[in-house]
N, C-alpha and C positions, 0 to 999 in steps of 0.2 A: 340616245346617249353614244351609239356607235358612230354615229357621223361627227359627233363632236370630238371624240377620241381619234377618228381618221383624220380630221381637219386641223387639230390642234397644232401639231409641228409645223405644218405648212402655213398657217395662220401667224404662228409666233415669227417664223422666219419672214414672212412678209412684212409684219409690223416692225420687225428689227431692222430691216433694209430700208422701210420708209423712214423710220426714225433716224437712221445714221445719215440719210440724204438731207434730211431737214437740218440736223446738226451740224453736218459739214458744210452746208449752205450758210448758216449763220455763224458759225465759229471759226471757219478756215476760209479767210480772204483770198487765199491763193486759189481755191476752187471755184472763184466766181467766174473765170474764164471758161471753164469747162461748161458750167450753167448758161452763160451767155450764147456759147457755141450751140448748145442744143436748143435754145430759144431761138437762135437764128435759123437753124434747120426747120423749126416748126412754122417760124413765120415764112420762109420762103417756100417750103415744101407743102404748105396748105393741108388738103385732104390726103394726099399721098403720104405726107408724113404720118398723119393720124391712122391711116390705114395700116401702113407698115410698123408703126410703133405699137400699136394695140395688137396686132397680128403677132408681133414678137412677143411682147411682155405678158399677154393674156393667152396666146395659143401655144407658141413653139417653148418658151421658157417654162411654163407649168408642166408640159408634156416632158421635157428633159427632166424635171425634178421627179415627176411621177416615174420615169423611166429608171432613175437613179435608186429609188426607194424599193427595197426587196418586196415590201408588202403591197405595192401597187404596179410593180412592173408588168404583170401580165396584162393589165387593163390598158397599158400604154400601147396601143396598137398603132399601125400606120393610119388606119380609118380615124382613130381618135385624133391623130396629129392633123390629117387633111381637114376634118370636119371642124374642129375647134379653132385651127388657125383661119380658115375661110369664115366662119362664124364671127370671130373676133376683128378680123379685117373688116367685115361689113359693120359690126358695133363701133368700131372706132370711127368710122365715116358718120354713123348715125349720131354719135355722142358729140363728135367736133361740130356737126351741123346744128345739134341742138344747143351747144354752148354758144355757138355764133348767134343763135335766134336770141338767146338770153342776152346777148351784149347789145343786141338792137333794142330789146324790151328796157333793160336796166342800165346799159352803158358799160364801158369796160374799166372805169376807175376802180381801184381796189378800196373804196371806201368802205367803213362797217355797214352801211345801210344797203349798198350795192351787193356787197358779198353775202348779207343776210338774206336779201331778197332772192338771189340765185340759189343759194343753198335750199332756202324753204320751197322754191319751185322745183328744185332737183329731188330733193328728199321726199316731198309730199305730192307733187303732181307727176313728174316724169316717172319716178321709180314705182310709185304705187298704181298709176295709171297704164304704163307702158312697160318699162323695163323689166319689172319682176313678172308682171303677166305674159310678157313675150317670152321670157326665159321659162316660166312654168309649162307653157304650152309645148315646148321643143321636146319632142319624144326622145330623149338622148339614149335611153336604153332600148327602145324600140327601133333604132337606127341599127341595132346590131342584129336584127332578125333579117331574114332573106331581103337584102337592100335592093334586089334587082327588082322587088315588088314596090319600091318607093315610087310609085307612079310611073314607071318605065324608066327610072334614071338607072344607066348601066354601072352600077356600084357593087354589083353582086360579089366581086373578088376581093373587095376591101373588108367586108364585114364577115365575120366567122359565122358559118351556119350552126354552129353548136350551141349558140347563145338563142337561136330561136324559140319563141314562145308560141304555144298552140292556144292558148287562152285568149279571150278578149282583153283588149287593152284600152283604157281610158285616154284619148288624146283631145282632152278639153272639150267633152261632151261629143266626141265623134267616136263612136265604137268601131274598132278595127280588129282584125284577126292577124297572126302573123302571116297567114297565107294569102291576105287582101293587100290591095294596094293602099299605102297610107299617104294622105295629102299632107304635104308640110307647107301649111299657110299661117302667116301670122298676121 
């Protein structure tokens, strides 16, 4: 219940922005030039666009929102910004690659059958078998423990040592302690 309360406002803001974008696209013909410009950036930018856009919209902007909210400001550290931006940059590449693969499998015409097939594979295969599982194995809280112990990565200054745990942590079946090396593999 606490996580619902914590994520309610950000979730509502996200839904409102998404709904506004869809409504503007459908109801304001003057906006189509902006949407065409962004589509052009995507077409010419390829993976670079996907990496940059996903890092910005899933890494940087949520960090700024978190920094602006008094209740979450303390958790918005530089380490959080760096980690989430790099994570989402990679995920932007991964997701774009997956969608390109789906275009090869199902085509790129926006017919109901093509969209239904892509949505089904996205929801019931990609998300269940890879995306959610990969995210679940990310030891996000454990990254705040002595990060210089994250298998030799020189990250010690980025993560506050006061968040260290001294009890065993479950990292997807791999037992680790805060004073041991944490292997970050997906």
